[in-house]
MDAnalysis code that builds the backbone (N, CA, C; Angstrom):
import MDAnalysis as mda
import numpy as np

u = mda.Universe.empty(300, n_residues=100, atom_resindex=np.repeat(np.arange(100), 3), trajectory=True)
u.add_TopologyAttr("name", ["N", "CA", "C"] * 100)
u.add_TopologyAttr("resid", np.arange(1, 101))
u.add_TopologyAttr("resname", ["MET", "GLN", "ILE", "VAL", "GLN", "THR", "ASP", "LYS", "ASN", "LEU", "MET", "GLU", "LEU", "GLU", "ASN", "MET", "ALA", "ARG", "LEU", "VAL", "ARG", "ALA", "LYS", "ILE", "LEU", "GLU", "LEU", "SER", "TYR", "VAL", "ASN", "LYS", "THR", "PRO", "HIS", "LEU", "GLY", "SER", "SER", "LEU", "SER", "CYS", "VAL", "ASP", "ILE", "LEU", "VAL", "ALA", "SER", "TYR", "TRP", "LYS", "ALA", "LEU", "LYS", "ILE", "ASP", "PRO", "GLN", "ASN", "PRO", "LYS", "ALA", "ALA", "ASN", "ARG", "ASP", "ARG", "PHE", "ILE", "LEU", "SER", "LYS", "GLY", "HIS", "ALA", "ALA", "THR", "ALA", "GLN", "TYR", "SER", "ALA", "LEU", "ALA", "TYR", "ARG", "GLY", "PHE", "PHE", "PRO", "LEU", "ASP", "LEU", "LEU", "GLU", "THR", "TYR", "SER", "LYS"])
u.atoms.positions = np.array([
    [85.891, 96.396, 114.261],
    [86.014, 95.419, 113.874],
    [87.242, 95.108, 113.736],
    [87.922, 93.853, 114.745],
    [89.120, 93.994, 114.039],
    [89.641, 92.433, 113.512],
    [90.765, 92.592, 112.560],
    [90.789, 91.685, 112.177],
    [92.260, 91.488, 112.185],
    [92.522, 89.704, 112.882],
    [93.564, 89.722, 113.134],
    [94.305, 88.630, 111.753],
    [95.284, 88.473, 111.249],
    [95.894, 88.106, 110.168],
    [97.022, 86.802, 110.968],
    [96.298, 85.957, 110.367],
    [97.519, 84.145, 110.588],
    [98.301, 84.787, 109.437],
    [99.487, 83.863, 109.195],
    [100.216, 83.306, 107.767],
    [99.323, 82.878, 107.066],
    [98.387, 81.652, 107.756],
    [97.852, 80.981, 107.197],
    [96.256, 82.125, 106.106],
    [95.734, 82.821, 107.411],
    [95.032, 84.040, 106.436],
    [95.216, 84.664, 105.554],
    [96.427, 84.976, 105.652],
    [97.180, 85.361, 104.530],
    [97.337, 84.855, 103.159],
    [98.197, 83.690, 103.428],
    [98.403, 83.133, 102.470],
    [97.016, 82.397, 101.572],
    [96.108, 82.453, 102.070],
    [94.428, 81.947, 101.717],
    [94.029, 83.416, 100.697],
    [94.265, 84.379, 101.377],
    [94.174, 85.774, 100.648],
    [95.079, 86.044, 99.696],
    [96.060, 85.387, 99.208],
    [96.568, 85.952, 98.274],
    [96.217, 84.922, 97.044],
    [96.381, 83.398, 97.613],
    [95.590, 82.756, 96.632],
    [94.436, 82.939, 96.098],
    [93.572, 83.241, 96.680],
    [92.350, 83.591, 96.262],
    [92.255, 84.497, 95.006],
    [93.750, 86.002, 95.756],
    [93.852, 86.594, 94.474],
    [94.509, 86.539, 93.353],
    [95.524, 85.234, 93.175],
    [95.816, 84.678, 92.332],
    [94.719, 83.996, 91.034],
    [93.732, 83.512, 91.897],
    [92.668, 82.883, 90.878],
    [91.592, 84.041, 90.719],
    [91.633, 85.086, 91.103],
    [90.742, 85.730, 90.664],
    [91.594, 86.656, 89.581],
    [93.038, 87.134, 89.547],
    [93.825, 87.550, 88.484],
    [93.670, 87.029, 87.420],
    [93.696, 85.373, 87.684],
    [93.910, 84.523, 86.551],
    [91.956, 84.178, 85.542],
    [91.705, 84.759, 86.045],
    [89.964, 84.792, 85.588],
    [90.016, 85.792, 84.996],
    [90.450, 87.056, 85.419],
    [90.468, 88.478, 84.630],
    [90.944, 88.359, 83.653],
    [92.209, 87.703, 83.571],
    [93.298, 87.487, 82.181],
    [92.394, 86.695, 81.398],
    [91.871, 85.691, 82.123],
    [91.131, 84.626, 80.976],
    [89.883, 85.288, 80.763],
    [89.178, 85.791, 81.051],
    [88.039, 86.811, 80.490],
    [88.352, 87.940, 79.783],
    [89.526, 88.440, 80.249],
    [90.071, 89.628, 79.265],
    [90.483, 89.114, 77.832],
    [91.162, 87.964, 77.412],
    [91.214, 87.623, 76.898],
    [90.398, 86.795, 75.314],
    [89.486, 86.095, 75.902],
    [88.319, 85.524, 75.318],
    [87.308, 86.632, 75.245],
    [87.145, 87.463, 75.642],
    [85.852, 88.527, 75.211],
    [86.761, 89.737, 74.687],
    [88.309, 89.704, 74.684],
    [88.991, 90.693, 74.004],
    [88.329, 92.142, 74.984],
    [88.282, 92.203, 75.905],
    [87.706, 93.660, 76.680],
    [88.858, 94.076, 77.071],
    [89.090, 95.383, 76.938],
    [90.021, 96.378, 77.432],
    [90.209, 96.833, 79.224],
    [91.097, 97.502, 79.809],
    [90.925, 97.847, 80.818],
    [91.269, 96.981, 81.783],
    [92.247, 95.959, 81.419],
    [92.935, 95.292, 82.626],
    [93.342, 95.734, 83.239],
    [94.341, 96.494, 83.200],
    [94.750, 97.291, 84.502],
    [94.044, 97.672, 85.762],
    [93.030, 98.030, 84.993],
    [92.069, 98.622, 85.804],
    [91.319, 97.418, 87.119],
    [90.930, 96.788, 86.247],
    [90.860, 95.443, 86.920],
    [91.568, 94.686, 87.950],
    [92.768, 94.698, 87.609],
    [93.952, 94.122, 88.074],
    [94.417, 94.592, 89.493],
    [94.149, 95.671, 89.172],
    [94.421, 96.827, 90.217],
    [93.941, 97.062, 91.439],
    [92.607, 96.349, 91.281],
    [91.977, 96.352, 92.496],
    [91.685, 95.383, 93.224],
    [92.381, 94.385, 92.657],
    [92.104, 92.572, 92.827],
    [92.510, 92.222, 94.510],
    [93.539, 93.030, 95.437],
    [93.266, 92.700, 96.902],
    [92.510, 93.480, 97.762],
    [92.233, 94.749, 96.913],
    [90.798, 95.290, 97.654],
    [89.718, 94.347, 97.818],
    [89.233, 93.633, 96.697],
    [88.044, 93.053, 96.483],
    [88.113, 92.144, 97.393],
    [89.758, 90.956, 97.416],
    [89.435, 90.209, 97.870],
    [89.606, 90.322, 99.505],
    [90.560, 91.100, 100.051],
    [90.339, 91.711, 101.233],
    [88.975, 92.274, 101.715],
    [88.107, 92.873, 101.065],
    [86.784, 93.046, 101.821],
    [85.671, 91.979, 101.276],
    [85.809, 91.003, 100.413],
    [84.790, 90.279, 100.170],
    [85.248, 89.014, 100.771],
    [86.441, 88.890, 101.378],
    [86.951, 87.730, 102.172],
    [86.623, 87.884, 103.897],
    [87.164, 89.445, 104.450],
    [87.271, 88.884, 105.653],
    [86.847, 90.692, 106.110],
    [86.612, 92.391, 105.575],
    [86.107, 93.141, 106.131],
    [84.619, 92.834, 105.959],
    [83.472, 92.844, 104.967],
    [82.608, 92.855, 104.462],
    [81.931, 92.040, 105.410],
    [80.863, 92.005, 106.014],
    [79.601, 91.594, 106.575],
    [78.782, 91.359, 105.576],
    [78.817, 90.054, 104.755],
    [78.220, 89.302, 104.177],
    [78.001, 87.639, 103.991],
    [77.234, 87.282, 103.210],
    [76.868, 85.824, 103.181],
    [76.596, 85.581, 102.199],
    [76.510, 84.610, 101.081],
    [76.575, 84.253, 99.911],
    [75.261, 83.417, 99.648],
    [75.122, 82.966, 100.995],
    [73.444, 82.485, 101.350],
    [72.587, 83.161, 101.169],
    [72.457, 84.142, 101.792],
    [71.619, 84.791, 101.804],
    [71.826, 86.294, 101.409],
    [71.994, 86.957, 100.380],
    [72.733, 88.037, 100.093],
    [71.737, 89.288, 99.991],
    [70.565, 89.370, 100.471],
    [69.587, 89.870, 100.558],
    [69.642, 90.543, 102.218],
    [70.632, 89.698, 102.976],
    [70.054, 89.984, 104.395],
    [69.868, 91.471, 104.617],
    [69.391, 91.862, 105.657],
    [68.722, 93.468, 105.901],
    [69.976, 94.128, 106.079],
    [70.996, 93.363, 107.280],
    [71.894, 93.916, 108.036],
    [73.414, 93.285, 107.515],
    [73.401, 93.207, 105.933],
    [74.514, 93.166, 105.500],
    [75.161, 94.309, 105.082],
    [76.536, 94.525, 104.956],
    [77.564, 95.108, 104.306],
    [77.153, 95.856, 102.542],
    [76.952, 96.688, 102.504],
    [77.151, 97.035, 101.001],
    [78.429, 97.334, 100.517],
    [78.587, 97.168, 99.251],
    [80.224, 96.908, 98.472],
    [79.894, 98.046, 96.958],
    [79.796, 99.194, 96.668],
    [79.739, 99.839, 95.585],
    [81.019, 100.190, 94.867],
    [81.407, 99.156, 93.829],
    [82.385, 99.898, 93.426],
    [82.179, 100.575, 91.821],
    [82.578, 101.980, 92.079],
    [82.638, 103.225, 91.199],
    [83.877, 102.942, 89.936],
    [84.328, 102.089, 89.950],
    [85.188, 102.200, 89.180],
    [84.880, 100.906, 87.801],
    [83.583, 101.593, 87.321],
    [83.158, 100.567, 86.435],
    [83.791, 99.878, 85.292],
    [85.418, 100.641, 84.979],
    [86.030, 99.619, 84.053],
    [86.772, 98.926, 84.882],
    [86.568, 98.401, 86.028],
    [86.901, 96.995, 86.623],
    [85.919, 96.085, 87.116],
    [84.793, 95.962, 86.449],
    [84.215, 95.300, 86.621],
    [84.073, 93.689, 86.438],
    [84.900, 93.493, 85.606],
    [85.898, 92.320, 85.423],
    [85.785, 91.452, 86.836],
    [86.876, 92.108, 87.558],
    [87.636, 91.607, 88.598],
    [86.614, 91.591, 89.741],
    [85.494, 92.524, 90.077],
    [84.194, 92.198, 90.837],
    [83.566, 91.499, 90.785],
    [83.020, 90.879, 89.165],
    [82.641, 89.822, 88.491],
    [82.635, 88.574, 89.142],
    [84.438, 88.603, 88.778],
    [85.299, 87.667, 89.148],
    [85.372, 86.840, 91.089],
    [85.497, 88.188, 91.451],
    [85.505, 88.160, 92.989],
    [84.411, 87.399, 93.806],
    [83.030, 88.220, 92.982],
    [81.930, 87.581, 93.348],
    [81.386, 86.224, 93.205],
    [81.800, 85.787, 91.861],
    [81.957, 84.730, 91.795],
    [82.764, 83.330, 92.429],
    [83.811, 83.983, 92.524],
    [84.720, 83.079, 93.371],
    [84.368, 83.157, 95.185],
    [83.820, 84.133, 95.655],
    [82.917, 84.241, 96.624],
    [81.863, 83.426, 97.027],
    [80.901, 83.367, 95.861],
    [79.725, 82.216, 95.913],
    [78.669, 82.830, 95.822],
    [78.575, 83.808, 95.406],
    [77.230, 84.502, 94.972],
    [76.761, 83.872, 93.985],
    [77.673, 83.397, 92.952],
    [76.825, 82.986, 91.859],
    [78.093, 82.071, 90.843],
    [77.499, 81.017, 90.509],
    [78.282, 79.771, 89.889],
    [79.293, 79.855, 88.971],
    [80.783, 80.201, 89.460],
    [81.981, 80.383, 88.518],
    [81.659, 80.306, 86.948],
    [80.963, 79.231, 86.613],
    [80.533, 79.194, 84.999],
    [79.780, 79.847, 84.428],
    [79.094, 81.096, 85.498],
    [78.279, 81.802, 84.885],
    [78.874, 83.135, 83.721],
    [80.557, 82.834, 84.332],
    [81.389, 84.214, 83.813],
    [81.365, 83.622, 82.242],
    [81.450, 82.423, 81.875],
    [81.662, 82.127, 80.412],
    [80.443, 82.743, 79.712],
    [79.424, 83.739, 80.466],
    [78.561, 84.603, 79.428],
    [79.081, 85.983, 79.411],
    [80.001, 86.293, 79.873],
    [80.668, 87.827, 80.414],
    [80.669, 88.437, 79.160],
    [79.962, 89.352, 78.790],
    [80.044, 90.361, 77.782],
    [79.742, 89.866, 76.347],
    [78.686, 89.145, 76.493],
    [78.051, 88.353, 75.805],
    [76.382, 89.357, 75.624],
])
């Protein structure tokens, strides 16, 4: 699969990465959770994967032919949850229950 990037595509990904980073900071501050560096360091990978590289559909998350993404960096769960929420896999306001 070849991904062709335009300036518009790149700007959209950069904007989404900013939103995800802001959510990570908010969640980490509110919940006093550590490992901020682990979460922030993988945001670009998550955004590029979930928005461009992976064959996934938030409306059909259990499709048999979907790609699977395994994040083995457990200290970055805040980043993965934030990215999944922004991608539409669950409502963003559900993150208010993070670490509860």
